[in-house]
Backbone as a ProteinNet text record, in pm:
[ID]
protein_1_A
[PRIMARY]
MTHVSQLIMVYNRFKSELLIAPAVIHHLFKQSGNLDYIIKQLSKFTQKYMIIELISDVINEEKFKKIITNNNFIIQDTLPSFPLSRKWILCLKKIILYLKIFI
[TERTIARY]
-2280.3	-2193.3	-2204.6	-2189.3	-2216.6	-2096.6	-2111.6	-2002.6	-1901.5	-1939.5	-1874.7	-1791.2	-1842.5	-1767.6	-1668.3	-1688.6	-1601.3	-1466.6	-1495.6	-1394.3	-1290.6	-1367.2	-1282.7	-1191.9	-1251.4	-1165	-1056.2	-1065.1	-979.3	-855	-923.3	-797.5	-738.4	-789.9	-722.8	-642	-675.4	-581.1	-458.6	-473.5	-346.5	-286.7	-320.2	-240	-121.5	-17.7	140.6	211.7	324.3	378.2	428	443.4	481.3	384.9	347.4	273.7	379.2	401.9	469.1	373.1	376.9	294.1	363.2	440.6	521.3	449.9	449.1	373.4	236.1	164.5	47	-67.1	-24	-120.7	-166.8	-78.9	-126.2	-235.7	-233.1	-353.8	-467.3	-457.4	-596.8	-648	-535.2	-594.8	-671.5	-627.1	-675.1	-800.6	-841.6	-968.7	-1071.2	-1030.5	-1118.8	-1116.9	-984.2	-967.4	-962.8	-965.4	-975.6	-870.2	-753.9	-609.9	-665	-726.7	-757.7	-810.6	-915.6	-971.6	-893	-788.2	-689	-609.5	-549	-448.7	-523.2	-622.8	-711.9	-732.6	-775.6	-776.7	-638.1	-546.1	-419	-366.5	-388.9	-350.2	-412.6	-518.9	-576.1	-517.9	-406	-350.7	-190	-162	-51.7	-42.8	42.9	46.7	144.7	246.1	373.7	390.7	432.2	504.4	429.9	425.9	394	511.1	546.3	640.1	568.2	545.3	471.2	569.3	563.3	623.5	520.5	574	482.5	547.8	438.5	472.8	415.7	505	453.6	421.4	443.2	367.6	205.3	173.5	16.4	-31.3	37.6	-2.7	78.2	32.4	108.6	179.3	305.7	372.4	337.3	311.3	267	126.1	17.7	-105.1	-103.3	-4.4	27.3	74.4	157.2	219.6	137	44	-44.7	-183.5	-208.2	-281.4	-247.1	-112.7	-47.9	-56.3	-10.3	-0.6	-139.5	-245.6	-372.2	-415.3	-367.1	-414.7	-314.3	-278.1	-201.3	-44.4	7.1	146.3	222.9	351	489.3	559.9	606.9	709	844.2	893.2	1034.7	1144.4	1105.7	1206.9	1156.7	1230.8	1185	1311.1	1317.2	1430.5	1404	1496.1	1466	1443.2	1360.9	1323.6	1369	1333.1	1353.5	1235.9	1198.9	1257.1	1247.3	1299.9	1329.5	1193.4	1093.9	951.9	897.2	970	909.9	1001.8	934.1	1010.9	955.3	1035.4	1002.9	954.9	841	811.4	787.4	879.4	861.7	775.7	669	574	560.3	570.7	540.8	405.4	323.2	195.6	230.2	162.4	211.4	184.1	87.5	55	181.6	268.7	383.8	480.3	492.4	583.6	561.8	442.6	412.7	429	428.3	429.7	577.2	660.4	802.4	858.5	784.8	849.6	815.4	697.4	667.1	729.5	767	841.3	978.5
-1698.1	-1618.5	-1523.5	-1395.7	-1281.1	-1249.4	-1180.1	-1148.6	-1057.5	-969.2	-871.6	-953.1	-1025.1	-1138.3	-1222.8	-1260.8	-1327	-1254.1	-1112.9	-1030.3	-1012.9	-959.6	-968.8	-1078.2	-1193.4	-1308.5	-1308.8	-1299.4	-1300.6	-1187	-1055.2	-940.8	-994.8	-1049	-1090.1	-1206.9	-1322.7	-1412.1	-1376.2	-1300.5	-1272.9	-1133	-1084.4	-947.8	-1013.8	-918	-926.1	-799.9	-799.3	-680.3	-610.8	-686.2	-637.7	-682.8	-588.5	-635.2	-589.2	-676.2	-655.9	-677.4	-567.9	-572	-541.9	-647.3	-616.7	-601.4	-488.8	-468.3	-535	-503.5	-538.5	-413.9	-298.6	-185.7	-135.3	-134.8	-102.7	-178	-328.4	-416.8	-378.5	-375.9	-324.8	-199.1	-95.3	35.6	40.8	-43.2	-60.3	-110.1	-190	-270.8	-155.2	-104.8	-18.2	129.3	153.8	336.9	414.2	341.4	410.8	374.5	448.5	431.6	414.2	532.9	533.9	397.7	335.3	250.3	122.4	93.5	-3.1	-2.9	124	146.5	127.4	159.6	138.6	-33.6	-92.1	-240.9	-316.2	-270.5	-317.8	-299.7	-170.3	-133.8	-231.5	-275.9	-366.3	-502	-555.4	-647.5	-641.4	-524.8	-470.5	-396.8	-447.8	-394.1	-256	-279.7	-190.8	-130.5	-204.7	-162.6	-225.3	-147.8	-183.5	-140.9	-257.3	-217.3	-210.3	-126.3	-127.2	-96.4	-181.3	-154.4	-57.5	54.7	149.7	176.7	149.5	175.1	319.6	402.7	543.3	574.6	477.7	482	481.9	432	379.4	477.4	495.1	586.5	697.4	806.2	916.1	912.3	944.5	903.7	1001.3	1127.9	1223.6	1205	1159.4	1137.7	1013.4	911.8	782.9	845.7	923.2	959.6	1042.3	1106.5	1173.5	1090	986.3	899.7	805.6	771	697.6	776.5	918.3	994.4	1027.8	1028.4	1033.4	906.4	805.3	664.3	642.7	749.5	699	636.1	666.7	597.4	719.7	676.5	783.2	709.3	785.8	714.7	714	627.2	605	619.1	552.3	524.5	494.6	535.5	500	448.8	337.7	295.3	243.1	251.4	208	75.8	42.4	-108.2	-123.2	-217.6	-239.2	-291.8	-222.4	-133.5	26.7	119.7	246	320.7	287.3	350.7	300.8	196.6	121	172.2	178.5	210.6	144	115.5	47.6	142.3	159.4	253.9	206.5	211.6	146.2	255	206.7	298.3	227.7	327.8	298.8	358.6	274.6	336.5	445.7	552.1	647	607.7	509.3	480.9	407.5	333.7	275.5	363.7	475	596.7	657.3	681.4	743.9	667.4	538.8	433.1	469.7	448.3	459.9	559.3	689.6	820	819.6	752.5	744.1	644.8	552.1	433	448.1
796.7	806.3	689.8	745.8	631.5	546.8	461.7	345.4	430.3	516.4	563.8	685.6	762.1	846.6	788.6	657.7	591	552.3	511.4	469.1	590.1	697.1	828	863.9	854	860.4	781.8	650.8	557.3	593.8	649.1	681.9	787.4	902.4	1002.4	990	915.6	875.3	799.7	693	605	645.8	766.6	810.3	853	825.9	869	885.6	911.2	937.4	814	694.1	548.3	458.3	368.4	259.1	130.6	47.3	-58.4	-187.8	-271.1	-391.1	-513.4	-555.9	-699.6	-815.7	-884.5	-998.9	-1017.7	-906.1	-906.2	-911.5	-846.2	-845.4	-977.7	-1084.8	-1200.5	-1266.6	-1237.9	-1278.8	-1200.8	-1075.7	-999.7	-1063.8	-1088.7	-1111.2	-1258.7	-1327.6	-1467.2	-1464.9	-1363.4	-1348.4	-1266.8	-1172.6	-1102.6	-1124.3	-1164.6	-1184.8	-1046	-934.1	-793.2	-706.5	-715.1	-652.2	-497	-462.4	-295.4	-235.1	-319.3	-273.5	-245.8	-359.3	-368.5	-247.2	-203	-111.5	13	35.8	155.5	174.6	65.9	95.5	130.5	72.2	84.7	237.7	267	404.2	524.7	487.5	599.2	606.8	510.7	533.8	579.4	629.6	711.3	829.5	911.8	1044.6	1045	972.4	968.2	846.1	739.4	621.6	495.1	383.4	259.5	164.9	75	-33.8	-161.9	-231	-354.1	-486	-580.4	-680.5	-777.1	-812.5	-877.6	-1047.6	-1142.2	-1247.7	-1298.5	-1314.9	-1342.4	-1473.2	-1562.3	-1675.8	-1696.8	-1571.6	-1565	-1446.9	-1345.4	-1233.8	-1200.8	-1192.4	-1152.4	-1026.9	-1018	-886.2	-792.8	-797.3	-714.8	-658.5	-733.4	-716.5	-606.5	-649.2	-567.1	-421.4	-420.1	-285.4	-200.9	-268.9	-197.5	-125.8	-197.7	-167.6	-44.8	-68.1	44.1	158.4	157.8	275.3	337.6	264.1	299.7	373.1	349.3	416.4	509.6	592.9	715	698	582.6	572.6	544.6	561.6	534.6	448.9	329.1	259	304.7	339	398.6	281.7	175.8	72.5	-63.4	-162.1	-297.1	-353	-428.4	-509.5	-634.6	-722.1	-869.8	-892.6	-986.3	-1016.5	-1175.5	-1237.6	-1385.8	-1451.8	-1586.6	-1644.1	-1555.8	-1595.9	-1529.5	-1508.8	-1550.6	-1538	-1409.1	-1347.2	-1207.9	-1110	-986.9	-875.6	-749.6	-654.4	-536.2	-427.4	-353.2	-237.3	-148.2	-28.9	102	177.9	263	329.7	464.4	562.4	701.2	753.3	828.5	883.2	993.5	995.4	1076.8	1212.2	1269.4	1391	1442.5	1366.5	1404.9	1436.3	1360.7	1385.9	1507.4	1522.5	1665.9	1797.6	1775.8	1904.6	1915.5	1808.3	1831.1	1904.3	1860	1952	2076.2	2134.8	2277.9	2357	2273.2	2372.4	2407.2
[MASK]
+++++++++++++++++++++++++++++++++++++++++++++++++++++++++++++++++++++++++++++++++++++++++++++++++++++++

């Protein structure tokens, strides 16, 4: 079995309607520095929603929102977390939104 086929199996096995990432993004960002890559990888694990806790002291919120939008998500809601530099961001995959319009 190749590395790629193993990754595909992992994505398929753990994919769900909702991905929750509480205070994880900033750790991944500090390691890789590539927010776009992180969002692309996380999006493979969700069919509909992502809830991400963003720490704006580490990641610029506007940059984050732009990357989310560029990766076929719509920001549905933003809620405060604790401490105040943290926010919960609820994201919806655009394909799901389009399906709801046509159904």
